[in-house]
C-alpha positions in Angstrom: 169.8 208.9 61.4 167.5 206.8 59.4 164.3 206.7 57.5 161.3 205.8 58.5 161.7 202.3 56.8 161.2 198.8 57.7 165.0 198.4 57.8 165.6 197.0 61.7 168.2 199.4 63.7 171.0 197.6 65.1 171.9 199.9 68.7 175.0 198.3 69.5 176.7 199.3 65.8 174.3 202.7 66.4 176.1 203.3 69.7 179.7 202.8 68.3 179.3 204.9 65.3 178.0 207.5 67.5 181.0 207.4 70.1 183.0 207.7 66.5 181.2 210.8 65.4 182.2 211.8 68.7 185.5 211.7 68.6 185.6 213.3 65.0 183.7 216.2 66.9 186.1 216.4 69.5 188.8 216.6 66.9 187.7 219.2 65.0 187.1 221.5 68.1 190.8 220.8 69.0 191.4 221.6 65.2 189.6 225.0 65.5 191.2 225.7 69.0 194.5 225.2 67.7 193.8 227.4 64.5 192.4 230.2 66.9 195.7 229.4 68.9 198.0 229.9 65.9 196.0 232.6 64.5 197.2 235.2 67.2 200.5 235.1 65.7 199.7 234.8 61.7 200.0 237.4 59.4 196.7 238.2 57.8 197.6 236.1 54.5 198.0 232.7 56.6 194.4 233.8 58.1 193.0 234.3 54.6 195.0 230.4 53.6 192.8 229.0 57.2 189.3 230.9 55.7 189.8 229.6 52.1 190.6 226.0 52.7 187.4 225.9 55.1 185.1 227.4 52.5 186.5 225.4 49.6 186.1 222.3 51.6 182.3 223.2 52.0 182.0 223.3 48.4 183.6 220.2 47.9 181.2 218.8 51.0 178.1 220.1 49.6 178.9 219.5 45.7 179.9 215.8 46.6 176.5 215.2 48.5 174.1 216.7 45.8 175.6 215.5 42.6 177.2 212.0 44.3 174.8 210.2 42.2 175.9 211.6 38.9 179.7 211.6 39.9 179.6 207.9 40.6 177.3 206.5 37.2 179.9 208.6 35.4 182.9 207.2 37.1 181.7 203.8 37.2 180.4 204.3 33.2 176.9 203.3 33.9 173.7 203.8 32.0 170.2 204.2 33.8 168.1 201.6 32.5 163.9 201.4 32.4 161.7 198.6 33.7 161.6 197.1 29.9 165.0 197.3 29.3 166.0 194.9 32.4 162.4 193.8 34.2 164.4 191.0 36.5 166.8 193.6 38.0 163.7 196.3 38.6 161.6 193.1 39.8 164.2 192.3 42.3 164.4 196.2 43.3 160.4 196.7 43.5 160.2 193.9 45.8 163.0 195.0 48.4 161.3 198.6 48.1 158.0 197.0 49.2 159.7 195.1 51.8 161.3 198.3 53.7 158.4 200.8 52.6 160.7 203.4 50.7 160.5 205.2 47.1 161.9 203.2 44.5 166.0 204.5 43.3 166.7 204.6 39.7 168.2 201.7 38.4 171.7 201.8 36.0 173.9 199.3 34.8 177.7 199.5 34.3 179.2 196.9 32.0 182.1 195.6 33.9 184.2 192.2 34.7 184.1 193.3 38.3 181.2 191.7 40.4 179.8 195.0 42.1 177.1 197.3 43.3 176.1 200.5 44.9 173.6 202.7 45.7 174.3 206.4 46.2 172.4 209.9 47.0 171.8 212.7 49.4 168.2 211.1 50.3 165.8 208.3 49.6 164.1 210.5 46.8 167.1 211.4 44.6 168.7 207.9 45.3 170.3 205.7 42.2 171.2 202.0 42.5 173.6 200.4 40.2 174.5 197.1 39.3 177.5 195.6 37.1 176.7 193.4 34.6 179.3 190.3 35.7 177.4 190.5 39.1 173.8 189.9 37.9 175.5 187.3 35.7 177.3 185.5 38.9 175.1 185.9 41.2 171.1 184.3 41.9 167.8 186.6 41.9 168.1 185.3 45.9 171.4 186.3 46.5 171.1 189.6 44.1 167.9 190.5 46.3 170.5 190.2 49.3 172.9 192.5 47.8 170.2 195.5 46.7 168.6 194.9 50.6 172.4 195.8 51.6 172.5 198.7 49.8 169.5 200.1 50.0 169.9 200.1 53.3 172.7 202.5 53.0 169.8 205.0 51.7 167.6 204.2 54.0 170.0 205.5 56.8 171.4 208.8 54.9 175.1 207.1 54.7 175.8 209.7 52.1 174.9 212.1 54.5 176.7 210.8 57.3 180.0 210.3 55.5 179.7 213.6 53.9 179.6 215.3 57.0 182.1 213.1 59.0 184.7 213.6 55.5 184.2 217.4 56.2 187.1 217.8 58.7 189.5 215.7 56.8 189.2 217.5 53.4 189.5 220.8 55.4 193.0 219.4 57.0 193.9 218.0 53.4 193.6 221.4 51.9 195.3 223.0 54.8 198.6 220.7 54.2 198.9 221.4 50.2 197.9 225.0 50.9 200.5 225.1 53.2 202.9 223.4 51.6 203.3 226.1 48.4 202.9 229.2 50.7 205.9 227.8 52.0 207.6 226.9 48.5 206.6 229.8 47.2 206.2 232.5 50.5 210.1 232.9 51.1 210.1 231.0 54.1 207.9 233.7 56.1 208.5 233.3 60.1 206.3 234.0 63.2 205.9 238.0 64.2 208.3 237.7 67.3 211.3 237.8 64.7 213.0 234.6 66.4 215.3 233.9 64.2 214.9 230.2 65.2 211.0 229.6 65.7 209.3 227.6 62.8 207.7 229.3 60.0 203.9 229.8 60.7 202.4 228.1 57.7 205.2 224.5 58.5 203.2 225.0 61.9 199.7 225.1 60.5 201.0 222.2 57.9 201.8 220.2 60.6 198.7 220.2 63.0 196.6 219.7 59.6 198.3 216.5 58.9 198.0 214.7 62.6 194.3 216.1 62.2 194.2 214.1 59.0 195.6 211.3 60.0 193.1 211.0 63.0 190.4 212.1 60.7 191.2 209.7 58.4 191.3 206.7 60.4 188.0 207.0 62.2 186.0 208.1 59.0 187.2 204.1 58.0 186.4 202.8 61.3 182.4 205.0 60.3 182.6 203.0 57.3 183.2 200.0 58.4 180.7 200.0 61.0 177.7 201.0 58.1 178.7 198.1 56.2 178.5 195.9 59.0 175.0 197.5 59.8 174.3 197.3 56.0 174.7 194.0 55.9 172.7 193.0 59.1 169.4 195.2 58.2 169.8 193.7 54.9 169.4 190.7 56.0 166.9 191.0 58.2 164.9 192.9 56.1 164.8 189.4 53.2 164.9 186.9 56.0 167.7 185.8 54.4 171.3 185.9 55.6 172.6 183.0 53.9 172.0 184.1 50.3 174.0 187.6 51.1 176.7 185.5 53.0 176.6 183.3 49.3 176.4 186.8 47.3 179.7 187.9 49.3 181.6 184.8 48.7 181.0 184.8 45.0 181.6 188.5 44.6 184.4 188.1 46.7 185.8 184.5 44.7 185.6 186.9 41.3 187.2 189.8 42.7 190.3 187.8 43.2 190.3 187.2 39.6 190.3 190.1 38.7 193.9 191.7 37.5 195.3 194.3 40.0 195.4 197.0 37.1 191.8 196.7 36.5 191.4 197.0 40.4 192.9 200.2 40.6 190.7 201.6 37.9 187.9 200.9 40.4 189.2 202.0 43.3 187.6 205.7 43.0 184.3 203.9 44.2 185.5 202.1 47.1 183.6 203.8 49.3 180.1 202.7 47.6 181.1 199.6 46.5 179.2 196.4 48.2 182.7 194.7 48.6 186.0 197.2 48.0 187.6 196.6 44.7 190.9 194.7 46.0 191.8 191.7 45.8 190.4 190.2 49.5 192.9 187.7 51.6 192.5 185.7 55.0 193.3 187.3 58.2 193.3 184.3 60.5 192.1 186.4 62.8 194.1 189.1 63.2 194.0 192.9 62.5 196.6 193.6 59.2 197.2 197.1 58.8 195.5 196.8 55.3 192.4 196.3 57.5 192.6 199.3 59.8 192.7 201.3 56.5 190.4 199.5 54.7 186.6 201.3 54.0 184.9 197.4 54.7 185.5 194.6 57.3 187.0 191.9 56.6 184.9 189.5 54.8 185.5 186.7 57.8 183.9 189.6 59.8 180.9 190.2 57.7 180.0 186.1 57.6 180.6 186.0 61.2 177.9 188.8 61.7 175.4 187.4 59.6 175.6 183.9 60.9 174.6 185.8 64.0 171.7 187.1 62.4 171.0 183.3 60.6 170.6 182.4 64.9 168.6 185.5 65.8 166.2 184.9 62.9 165.9 180.7 63.5 165.6 181.4 67.6 162.6 184.0 66.6 160.8 181.1 64.5 
């Protein structure tokens, strides 16, 4: 799904991401089959709830795809800047776009104590790149170039589209959970058509299936998100030819985030899926997978640094 740019493909990660999308597809097929099976015993009003959830989820997905740039900029409190207002930043973006052979995005700056960056937009022509003032103050031009190359890789590989498609099933399931809960709460505990007093209410069955589907799809989406971050690290480092600068940027950003009060990080959490590094205190895992890592949108710092070391070895062997 990558655009025609000079960003290097990563076949290993592509296979894993394809497998994850395939599993999401299987879950979706199973979900639809379960809903159809339940539908044979539902009242007309129950079927309407399912259809309404699917239509509403589709509206949310389309809206987030077409307005992701506006939503993200508004959430970050960012302001678009011209080349005259931020000449050094524009110069770095110009260089990365020339290396990648892709259109230049709109550029924005957010005044924030959080050292971070993100890029979003449904395609390269509608993309926007945002960096925080703290990131610009903390990083050298070479390190900032590495971060921008990482972010532009997300644009080149259409990650917003991929994650929107992947999230559709979770949105449907989440809506059905909410609708079923309120339907049971205010619907008087309506039971299935077989009039068996011991039978579970139809909406409770739908809720149970939806909870299971949401949990599975949530974990798969987080796994997919971590793969895409690794792919962006790798392709960005290969594009600039300086993985050490991206490693240095990761370490500086991580140290900067660890100094920020938890309450301030929580206010930035809505942008975690977009950020270069998650808005959370980063701790070492000692090589073991913790529960927080399974739920994280980003790989652990150790994993990202180790993968960049592999890129450096690959570049050294090619010289």
